C-alpha positions as CSV (number, residue, x, y, z in Angstrom):
1,M,0.2,0.0,-0.1
2,T,1.3,3.3,-0.7
3,T,1.8,6.3,1.3
4,A,-0.7,8.2,-1.1
5,A,-3.2,5.6,-0.5
6,L,-2.6,5.8,3.7
7,E,-3.2,9.8,3.9
8,V,-5.8,11.3,5.1
9,G,-5.3,15.2,6.1
10,A,-7.1,18.2,5.7
11,A,-6.4,19.1,1.9
12,S,-10.3,19.3,1.2
13,I,-11.2,21.7,4.2
14,A,-10.0,25.3,3.6
15,T,-11.3,26.2,7.1
16,P,-11.2,25.9,10.5
17,A,-7.4,26.1,10.2
18,P,-5.8,23.6,11.6
19,F,-3.3,24.3,14.5
20,T,-0.2,21.9,16.6
21,P,-1.1,21.1,19.9
22,S,0.9,19.8,22.5
23,R,2.9,16.8,21.6
24,V,5.8,14.6,22.7
25,V,9.2,15.9,21.3
26,P,10.5,12.3,20.7
27,P,14.5,11.9,20.7
28,K,16.0,11.8,17.0
29,R,17.8,8.5,17.6
30,P,17.5,5.4,20.1
31,Q,19.0,6.5,23.4
32,G,21.9,4.6,25.9
33,R,20.7,2.4,28.5
34,L,20.3,4.6,31.4
35,R,19.0,7.8,29.0
36,F,16.5,5.6,27.9
37,A,15.6,4.5,31.5
38,V,15.7,7.9,33.3
39,D,13.0,9.0,30.0
40,F,11.3,6.4,30.0
41,L,9.8,6.4,33.7
42,R,9.6,10.4,33.8
43,N,6.9,9.9,30.5
44,P,7.3,6.4,28.4
45,L,6.7,8.1,25.3
46,A,9.4,10.5,25.7
47,S,11.8,7.4,25.4
48,I,10.8,6.3,22.0
49,P,13.1,7.7,19.0
50,Q,12.2,9.4,16.0
51,A,12.3,6.7,13.9
52,V,9.2,4.9,15.2
53,Y,7.8,7.6,14.0
54,E,8.8,7.3,10.3
55,R,9.5,3.9,9.8
56,D,7.1,0.0,10.3
57,F,9.9,-1.6,12.8
58,V,12.6,-0.7,14.9
59,A,14.4,-2.5,17.5
60,Y,16.6,-1.5,20.3
61,D,19.1,-3.7,21.1
62,K,20.6,-1.7,24.0
63,G,18.8,-3.5,27.3
64,R,18.8,-6.2,29.5
65,V,15.7,-7.7,26.9
66,P,15.5,-7.6,23.0
67,L,12.7,-4.8,22.4
68,V,11.0,-3.8,19.7
69,W,8.4,-1.2,18.3
70,I,6.0,-1.8,15.4
71,T,4.5,0.6,13.4
72,D,2.8,-1.7,10.2
73,P,-0.8,-1.9,10.1
74,A,0.3,-5.5,9.0
75,Y,2.0,-6.4,11.8
76,I,0.0,-5.1,14.2
77,K,-2.7,-7.7,12.8
78,M,-0.4,-10.0,13.4
79,V,0.3,-9.9,16.5
80,T,-3.3,-9.0,17.5
81,L,-5.4,-10.9,15.4
82,D,-3.6,-13.9,13.5
83,R,-1.5,-15.0,15.7
84,V,-2.8,-14.7,19.4
85,P,-1.6,-17.3,21.5
86,D,2.1,-16.9,19.8
87,F,2.2,-13.4,21.6
88,S,1.3,-13.0,25.5
89,K,0.3,-10.0,28.1
90,A,2.8,-10.7,30.5
91,A,3.6,-7.2,31.2
92,Q,0.4,-6.0,31.2
93,K,-0.3,-8.4,33.1
94,R,2.5,-7.8,35.1
95,I,1.3,-3.7,35.6
96,L,-2.5,-4.4,36.1
97,G,-2.7,-8.1,37.4
98,P,-2.2,-6.7,41.1
99,L,-5.2,-4.2,40.7
100,L,-7.9,-6.7,38.2
101,G,-6.3,-9.4,39.1
102,N,-7.6,-12.5,35.9
103,G,-10.5,-10.1,34.8
104,I,-11.8,-9.4,31.1
105,L,-8.8,-6.9,30.7
106,T,-5.7,-9.0,32.2
107,A,-7.0,-12.6,31.7
108,E,-6.3,-15.2,28.6
109,G,-8.3,-18.0,26.7
110,Q,-11.3,-19.4,27.9
111,E,-10.8,-17.4,31.1
112,W,-11.2,-14.3,28.8
113,K,-13.3,-15.2,26.6
114,W,-16.4,-16.3,28.8
115,Q,-15.8,-13.4,30.7
116,R,-16.3,-11.4,27.7
117,Q,-19.5,-13.6,26.1
118,T,-20.8,-12.3,29.7
119,S,-20.6,-9.2,29.5
120,A,-21.3,-8.5,25.9
121,P,-25.0,-8.4,25.7
122,M,-24.8,-5.1,28.2
123,F,-23.9,-3.2,25.2
124,R,-25.9,-4.5,22.3
125,H,-27.9,-0.8,20.5
126,Q,-30.9,-1.3,22.0
127,D,-29.8,-0.8,25.6
128,L,-26.9,1.6,25.0
129,A,-29.9,3.7,23.4
130,A,-31.8,3.4,26.6
131,M,-28.5,4.9,28.8
132,V,-28.2,8.4,27.0
133,A,-31.1,9.7,29.5
134,P,-29.3,9.0,32.4
135,I,-25.4,10.2,31.0
136,V,-27.2,13.4,29.9
137,Q,-29.0,13.9,32.8
138,A,-25.1,13.2,35.0
139,T,-23.9,16.0,32.6
140,E,-26.8,18.3,32.9
141,N,-26.1,18.0,37.1
142,Y,-22.1,18.7,36.7
143,V,-23.2,21.9,34.8
144,A,-26.1,23.2,37.6
145,R,-22.8,23.0,39.6
146,L,-21.0,25.2,37.9
147,S,-23.4,28.2,38.9
148,L,-22.5,27.2,42.4
149,D,-19.2,28.2,42.3
150,P,-17.1,31.3,42.3
151,A,-16.6,32.8,38.6
152,G,-13.7,33.2,37.4
153,E,-11.6,31.0,39.1
154,A,-9.4,27.8,37.6
155,R,-11.5,24.6,37.7
156,E,-9.2,20.9,37.1
157,G,-10.7,20.0,34.2
158,S,-9.1,16.5,34.4
159,H,-10.9,16.3,38.0
160,D,-14.3,17.3,36.5
161,M,-14.2,14.9,33.3
162,T,-13.5,12.2,36.0
163,R,-16.4,12.9,38.3
164,V,-19.2,13.2,35.5
165,T,-18.1,9.8,34.0
166,F,-18.2,8.6,37.1
167,D,-21.7,9.9,37.8
168,V,-22.7,8.3,34.2
169,I,-21.1,4.7,35.4
170,S,-22.8,4.8,38.1
171,A,-26.2,6.0,36.7
172,T,-25.8,3.2,33.9
173,L,-23.6,-0.1,33.7
174,L,-22.7,-0.3,37.4
175,P,-24.9,1.6,39.7
176,G,-24.2,1.7,43.5
177,G,-21.7,3.3,43.5
178,T,-21.1,6.1,46.1
179,G,-19.3,9.6,46.8
180,D,-16.8,8.1,48.9
181,M,-16.2,5.3,46.7
182,E,-15.9,7.7,43.5
183,A,-12.9,9.9,45.7
184,A,-11.3,6.5,46.7
185,I,-11.2,5.7,43.3
186,E,-9.8,8.8,42.0
187,R,-7.2,9.0,44.6
188,S,-6.3,6.0,44.7
189,T,-6.5,5.6,40.8
190,G,-3.9,8.9,40.6
191,K,-1.3,7.2,42.7
192,F,-1.1,3.8,41.3
193,Q,-0.8,5.7,37.7
194,D,2.0,7.4,39.2
195,S,3.7,4.2,40.0
196,T,3.2,2.0,36.9
197,G,6.8,3.3,35.3
198,W,8.7,1.5,37.4
199,T,7.1,-1.3,37.4
200,L,6.8,-1.3,33.6
201,L,10.3,-0.8,33.7
202,Y,11.0,-3.6,35.2
203,A,8.6,-5.8,33.5
204,L,10.4,-5.1,30.3
205,A,13.8,-5.5,31.9
206,N,12.3,-8.8,32.9
207,L,13.4,-8.1,36.1
208,P,12.0,-10.4,39.2
209,Q,8.6,-8.8,40.7
210,W,10.1,-9.4,44.5
211,M,12.7,-6.9,43.8
212,P,11.9,-3.5,45.5
213,R,11.5,-0.6,43.6
214,P,10.2,2.8,44.4
215,G,6.3,3.5,45.2
216,K,6.0,-0.7,45.5
217,K,4.3,-0.1,49.0
218,V,2.3,3.5,48.3
219,G,0.7,1.2,45.3
220,R,0.1,-2.1,46.8
221,Q,-1.8,0.3,49.9
222,N,-3.8,2.0,47.0
223,I,-4.7,-1.7,45.6
224,Q,-6.0,-2.6,48.8
225,M,-8.1,0.8,49.3
226,L,-9.8,0.3,45.4
227,R,-10.4,-3.4,45.7
228,G,-11.9,-3.2,49.3
229,S,-14.6,-0.4,48.2
230,V,-15.5,-2.8,45.5
231,H,-15.9,-5.5,47.8
232,S,-18.3,-3.2,50.1
233,L,-20.2,-2.4,46.8
234,I,-20.8,-6.3,46.2
235,A,-21.6,-6.6,49.6
236,R,-24.5,-4.3,49.6
237,R,-25.6,-5.6,46.5
238,R,-26.3,-9.3,48.0
239,A,-27.9,-7.6,51.0
240,L,-30.9,-6.2,48.3
241,A,-34.0,-8.1,48.6
242,A,-34.7,-6.9,44.7
243,K,-32.0,-7.4,42.4
244,P,-31.4,-4.8,39.5
245,D,-30.4,-6.3,35.5
246,D,-27.2,-4.2,34.9
247,L,-24.1,-5.5,34.3
248,M,-23.1,-5.7,38.1
249,Q,-25.9,-8.5,38.8
250,R,-25.3,-9.9,35.4
251,L,-21.3,-11.2,36.3
252,M,-22.6,-11.9,39.8
253,D,-25.2,-14.6,38.0
254,A,-22.7,-15.5,34.8
255,K,-21.4,-19.2,35.3
256,S,-18.5,-21.0,33.0
257,P,-19.7,-22.8,30.2
258,E,-16.6,-24.8,31.0
259,T,-17.8,-25.7,34.8
260,G,-20.7,-24.0,35.6
261,A,-19.4,-22.2,38.5
262,Q,-19.7,-18.5,39.3
263,M,-17.2,-16.1,39.7
264,S,-15.9,-15.7,43.3
265,D,-15.7,-12.5,44.7
266,E,-12.3,-11.9,44.0
267,Q,-13.2,-12.7,40.3
268,L,-16.4,-9.9,40.5
269,V,-13.9,-7.4,42.2
270,D,-11.9,-8.3,39.3
271,N,-14.4,-7.5,36.3
272,L,-15.8,-4.8,38.7
273,L,-12.9,-2.5,38.9
274,T,-12.1,-2.6,35.6
275,F,-15.5,-1.7,34.0
276,Y,-14.8,1.3,37.0
277,L,-11.3,2.3,35.9
278,A,-11.8,1.5,32.2
279,G,-15.3,2.3,31.8
280,H,-14.7,6.0,33.0
281,E,-11.0,7.0,33.2
282,T,-10.2,6.9,29.8
283,T,-13.4,8.4,28.4
284,A,-12.6,11.3,31.1
285,K,-9.2,11.5,29.9
286,S,-10.5,11.6,26.3
287,L,-12.8,14.6,27.3
288,T,-10.1,16.5,29.2
289,W,-7.9,16.4,25.9
290,T,-10.5,17.2,23.4
291,L,-12.1,20.6,25.5
292,Y,-8.1,21.6,25.6
293,L,-8.1,20.7,22.0
294,L,-11.4,22.9,21.5
295,S,-10.2,26.2,23.8
296,R,-7.4,26.3,21.0
297,A,-9.2,25.8,18.3
298,P,-12.8,28.1,18.8
299,E,-13.6,27.7,15.2
300,W,-14.1,24.4,16.0
301,E,-16.4,24.6,19.3
302,T,-18.5,26.8,17.2
303,R,-19.4,23.9,14.3
304,I,-20.1,21.6,16.7
305,L,-22.3,24.5,18.9
306,D,-24.0,25.5,15.6
307,E,-24.4,21.5,15.2
308,V,-26.2,21.0,18.3
309,H,-28.4,23.3,17.6
310,R,-29.5,22.2,14.2
311,V,-29.9,18.2,15.7
312,V,-31.1,18.6,19.1
313,G,-32.7,22.1,19.1
314,G,-33.7,23.3,22.6
315,G,-34.2,20.0,24.5
316,S,-31.9,17.5,26.2
317,V,-29.9,15.4,23.9
318,K,-31.5,12.2,23.3
319,A,-30.6,8.7,21.7
320,E,-32.0,9.8,18.3
321,H,-29.3,12.5,18.2
322,I,-26.7,10.9,18.7
323,D,-25.6,9.3,14.8
324,K,-26.6,13.2,13.5
325,L,-23.5,15.0,15.6
326,K,-21.2,13.8,12.8
327,I,-18.7,17.1,13.6
328,T,-19.1,16.3,17.4
329,Q,-18.0,13.3,16.6
330,Q,-15.2,14.2,14.1
331,V,-13.5,15.7,16.9
332,I,-13.9,13.4,19.5
333,K,-12.2,11.3,17.1
334,E,-9.8,13.3,16.0
335,S,-9.3,14.2,20.0
336,M,-8.1,10.4,20.3
337,R,-6.0,10.0,17.4
338,L,-3.2,12.9,19.0
339,F,-3.8,12.2,22.4
340,P,-4.9,8.3,22.3
341,P,-6.4,7.3,26.6
342,A,-4.4,4.2,25.9
343,P,-1.4,5.5,24.6
344,Q,0.4,2.3,23.8
345,F,0.6,-1.5,24.5
346,G,2.7,-4.6,24.5
347,R,3.0,-8.5,24.1
348,M,6.0,-11.0,24.3
349,A,7.0,-13.0,21.8
350,L,6.5,-17.0,22.9
351,K,8.4,-18.2,19.9
352,D,10.8,-16.6,17.3
353,C,9.3,-15.2,14.7
354,A,9.7,-12.4,12.1
355,F,8.3,-8.7,10.8
356,G,8.6,-8.9,6.7
357,P,12.1,-9.0,6.8
358,H,12.6,-9.1,10.1
359,Q,13.5,-12.1,12.6
360,I,12.9,-11.5,16.5
361,K,13.6,-14.3,19.1
362,A,11.6,-15.1,21.5
363,G,11.5,-13.2,24.9
364,T,11.7,-10.2,22.4
365,Q,9.0,-7.6,24.0
366,V,7.4,-5.9,21.3
367,M,5.2,-2.6,21.6
368,I,2.7,-1.2,19.8
369,P,3.3,2.5,20.7
370,I,0.1,3.5,19.1
371,Y,0.6,7.2,19.9
372,A,3.3,7.5,17.3
373,I,1.2,4.7,15.2
374,Q,-1.6,7.7,15.0
375,R,0.9,10.3,14.1
376,H,3.1,8.4,12.1
377,T,4.6,10.8,9.4
378,K,4.0,7.7,6.4
379,Y,0.5,7.3,7.5
380,W,-1.2,10.5,8.3
381,T,-0.8,14.1,6.1
382,N,0.6,16.8,8.9
383,P,0.2,14.0,12.0
384,D,0.8,16.4,14.7
385,Q,-2.3,18.7,13.6
386,F,-5.5,19.1,15.0
387,D,-7.6,18.3,11.9
388,P,-10.7,16.8,12.2
389,A,-11.6,16.7,8.7
390,R,-10.0,13.8,8.6
391,F,-12.9,11.8,9.8
392,E,-15.2,12.9,7.8
393,P,-16.9,10.0,6.6
394,E,-15.5,9.3,2.8
395,K,-12.4,9.9,4.2
396,E,-12.3,7.9,7.6
397,A,-13.7,4.7,5.4
398,K,-9.6,4.9,4.0
399,I,-8.0,4.8,7.3
400,P,-6.3,1.2,7.7
401,R,-7.6,-0.3,10.4
402,Y,-5.0,-1.2,12.1
403,Q,-3.7,2.5,11.4
404,Y,-6.1,4.5,14.1
405,M,-6.5,2.0,17.4
406,P,-7.9,4.3,20.1
407,F,-9.6,1.2,21.7
408,G,-7.4,-1.6,20.6
409,A,-7.4,-4.0,18.0
410,G,-8.5,-7.4,17.1
411,P,-10.5,-9.4,19.2
412,R,-9.4,-7.9,22.5
413,I,-10.6,-4.5,21.3
414,C,-12.7,-2.6,23.8
415,I,-15.8,-4.2,25.0
416,G,-17.4,-0.5,25.4
417,M,-16.2,1.0,22.5
418,A,-19.7,1.7,21.2
419,F,-20.8,3.0,25.0
420,A,-18.0,5.1,24.9
421,M,-18.4,6.9,21.7
422,M,-22.0,7.7,22.4
423,E,-21.4,8.6,25.9
424,A,-18.5,10.8,24.6
425,T,-20.9,12.7,22.2
426,A,-23.4,13.1,24.4
427,I,-21.3,14.4,26.7
428,L,-19.7,16.9,24.8
429,A,-22.6,17.9,23.1
430,T,-24.4,18.9,26.1
431,L,-21.2,20.7,27.8
432,V,-20.4,22.9,24.3
433,R,-24.0,24.1,24.6
434,A,-24.4,24.7,28.2
435,A,-20.9,26.4,28.6
436,R,-17.3,27.4,27.4
437,F,-14.2,25.9,28.2
438,K,-10.7,27.7,28.0
439,V,-7.7,26.7,29.2
440,D,-4.8,29.3,29.7
441,A,-2.6,30.2,26.5
442,T,0.7,29.7,28.5
443,H,-0.4,26.2,29.7
444,N,0.9,23.7,27.3
445,P,0.5,20.4,28.9
446,E,2.9,17.5,27.5
447,P,1.3,13.9,27.2
448,I,2.6,11.6,29.7
449,S,2.0,8.4,29.6
450,R,0.7,6.1,32.5
451,V,-2.0,3.3,32.1
452,T,-3.9,6.4,30.3
453,L,-2.6,9.1,28.6
454,V,-2.3,12.1,31.1
455,P,-1.9,15.9,31.0
456,K,1.3,17.3,32.8
457,G,0.4,19.6,35.0
458,G,-3.3,18.9,34.9
459,M,-5.8,20.9,32.8
460,P,-6.4,23.7,34.5
461,M,-9.9,25.2,32.7
462,H,-11.7,28.3,32.9
463,V,-15.2,27.1,32.7
464,T,-18.6,30.0,31.7
465,R,-21.8,29.3,31.6
466,R,-23.0,30.4,28.3
467,P,-26.2,33.0,28.3
């Protein structure tokens, strides 16, 4: 496939003018072992050399364990779809396993398959449509609270979006979350993410898990706090006389097709935490980055506002409006291209294999840097520019499947992808119509890769209600 066939730039739209938002400046060449480790601990994206943004395959042979980055869509398809059994999620399980156990995100094989099959019915189209009303209600409640806050003071936008999406998931997929649980999850998740740099570095170097590392004790304490909160949630649900039909109850009632056994409380905690964290943390970060982009590109904010007035009118956003909010969705998709909520993932090769002409040995760490792939100079025109016109329907149709992966790829693609897009669309449309979000012009947050993509220094915003 030629470069021209893959390019999906902004040539067809003269206005609004594209602009270049905050980005990671990659090193021009692969670093030595010490420099690599230092940059990796500060921000794993900062250790990815410029060549990864330009080539299909880049090897790093200066570490304790062989490491390669792959960006060619055909290579990614091989790892995530064609030869799944030949690659292990060892590093991801080492990072997330202590928190998420053997839930749907970390499990493999039959254990993953039956958990996925149990959860999938909650994400049918007809069930999702019924969730738009509580999503919009949670967003409107947030907007109503704005009038109670002092005017002119900057708000932490990332915190606000986390609060909104927690309220959404507590009102839709997993009812029962409390304000105390929200605070515990936000506090503990932030501290857990801060400690993942060392965990991932140790995993990539194949160092034993018993080795001491900075943040290990604090990370363990926060994991215990998070899991304890969810154990309490399960206990409250078991005490209810009338059980609602939601994802939590379906997980509690599910039986393994192999053994007929139901999930233990530990397995329930694994999955409920996965859905709580993956179900609202990633969307919260996507909305945070989207509001930052709109603050820098007011022409696109105006286009969204005009679309909402045209499609929705004066009432609340409803299920029948979601697919018609096309510009709103273009903005969200372009935001997730520039700032993918899960910026990279990896696999370990279990046997010798080849990526085209490139041979690798068993034990090699294969990194799939979504952040770099979605800014790759071979696959995108002006890749660092914000231009939602890339996702006009006829252009989006030309983007290869494994070139744009904000929700992952292959059979392990995010089970809540449709829910997340619907949620983000409903929330953004409601927010833009109700208020203006402005990030100070001097604040250019570096994207930092943790479990999710977080803005360095947060996202302080001035929020004012529209007249």
